[in-house]
Residue frames relative to the residue before (quaternion, step in Angstrom):
aa qw qx qy qz dx dy dz
X 1.0000 0.0000 0.0000 0.0000 0.00 0.00 0.00
X 0.6485 0.5457 -0.3214 0.4224 3.56 1.02 -0.78
X 0.6113 0.5585 -0.3563 0.4329 3.56 1.09 -0.62
X 0.6259 0.5276 -0.3324 0.4684 3.61 1.07 -0.65
X 0.6375 0.5008 -0.3236 0.4880 3.60 0.98 -0.73
X 0.6555 0.5154 -0.3112 0.4559 3.58 1.03 -0.77
X 0.6525 0.4990 -0.3012 0.4842 3.53 1.05 -0.81
X 0.6417 0.5143 -0.3214 0.4694 3.60 0.98 -0.75
X 0.6726 0.5012 -0.2906 0.4604 3.59 0.92 -0.91
X 0.6298 0.5260 -0.3264 0.4691 3.56 1.11 -0.78
X 0.6711 0.4961 -0.2854 0.4712 3.54 0.92 -0.96
X 0.6388 0.5232 -0.3280 0.4590 3.61 0.97 -0.77
X 0.6661 0.4989 -0.2917 0.4714 3.58 0.89 -0.96
X 0.6656 0.4998 -0.3021 0.4647 3.58 0.93 -0.89
X 0.6758 0.4891 -0.3005 0.4623 3.59 0.88 -0.83
X 0.6594 0.4948 -0.3106 0.4732 3.60 1.01 -0.79
X 0.6935 0.4683 -0.2875 0.4659 3.59 1.07 -0.61
X 0.6785 0.4885 -0.2766 0.4739 3.55 1.19 -0.56
X 0.5793 0.6356 -0.3789 0.3417 3.58 1.04 -0.56
X 0.6481 0.4778 -0.3565 0.4739 3.71 0.87 -0.61
X 0.6359 0.5157 -0.3379 0.4642 3.62 1.01 -0.69
X 0.6396 0.5077 -0.3198 0.4805 3.60 1.04 -0.75
X 0.6171 0.5357 -0.3336 0.4700 3.59 1.01 -0.78
X 0.6695 0.4885 -0.2989 0.4730 3.57 0.82 -0.98
X 0.6641 0.5027 -0.3122 0.4569 3.61 0.87 -0.86
X 0.6443 0.5206 -0.3229 0.4578 3.59 1.00 -0.82
X 0.6663 0.4980 -0.2971 0.4688 3.60 0.92 -0.88
X 0.6831 0.4933 -0.2973 0.4491 3.59 0.96 -0.82
X 0.7447 0.3857 -0.2154 0.5002 3.59 0.99 -0.83
X 0.5149 -0.6768 0.4125 0.3267 3.65 1.16 -0.07
X 0.4422 0.6563 -0.4885 0.3677 3.61 1.20 0.48
X 0.3358 0.7324 -0.4936 0.3274 3.47 0.40 1.38
X 0.3858 -0.6602 0.5870 0.2659 3.55 -1.28 0.41
X 0.2044 -0.8065 0.5468 0.0939 3.55 -0.38 1.28
X 0.5322 -0.6466 0.4502 0.3099 3.59 -1.05 0.79
X 0.0443 0.7590 -0.6493 -0.0187 3.54 -1.20 0.50
X 0.7769 -0.3649 0.2283 0.4596 3.62 -1.20 -0.23
X 0.7034 0.4767 -0.2638 0.4564 3.59 1.13 -0.62
X 0.6957 0.4706 -0.2751 0.4678 3.60 1.18 -0.27
X 0.5030 -0.6907 0.4499 0.2599 3.56 -1.18 0.61
X 0.6675 0.5159 -0.3394 0.4161 3.59 0.99 -0.60
X 0.4339 -0.7237 0.4916 0.2151 3.55 -1.17 0.73
X 0.7516 0.3351 -0.1635 0.5441 3.59 1.13 -0.63
X 0.6110 -0.5169 0.4314 0.4165 3.60 -1.25 0.28
X 0.2201 -0.7593 0.6047 0.0965 3.57 -1.03 0.98
X 0.3935 -0.7091 0.5278 0.2526 3.62 -0.79 1.01
X 0.2830 -0.8025 0.5130 0.1126 3.51 -1.09 0.85
X 0.5782 0.6215 -0.3750 0.3726 3.64 1.20 0.21
X 0.3463 0.7489 -0.5107 0.2418 3.64 1.15 0.32
X 0.6331 0.5327 -0.3365 0.4498 3.61 1.01 -0.64
X 0.6156 0.5383 -0.3579 0.4507 3.55 1.13 -0.63
X 0.6241 0.5344 -0.3496 0.4502 3.58 1.02 -0.73
X 0.6865 0.4717 -0.3101 0.4582 3.58 0.88 -0.82
X 0.6250 0.5324 -0.3311 0.4651 3.59 1.06 -0.72
X 0.6693 0.4794 -0.3139 0.4729 3.62 0.86 -0.86
X 0.6305 0.5290 -0.3319 0.4610 3.58 1.00 -0.77
X 0.6538 0.5291 -0.3008 0.4496 3.56 0.93 -0.90
X 0.6911 0.4780 -0.2644 0.4732 3.52 0.86 -1.07
X 0.6445 0.5135 -0.3412 0.4522 3.62 0.95 -0.75
X 0.6562 0.4984 -0.3161 0.4702 3.59 0.96 -0.83
X 0.6256 0.5222 -0.3420 0.4680 3.64 1.01 -0.72
X 0.6602 0.5061 -0.3170 0.4555 3.59 0.91 -0.80
X 0.6800 0.5042 -0.2900 0.4464 3.55 0.97 -0.92
X 0.7667 0.3349 -0.1778 0.5181 3.53 0.92 -0.95
């Protein structure tokens, strides 16, 4: 059971540390959801947060 907690903690730390880098990359490359009349947000929203979680998950699977 302890190994599952360790895997979860490692994936959590990896995802939390990769998310700001993914946000920066999305803003630099223009991978954003721009606001328009049908959307509620006022500023561009980066769309690479899922990529950070996916990379963290795969990295933890490879390591463990």
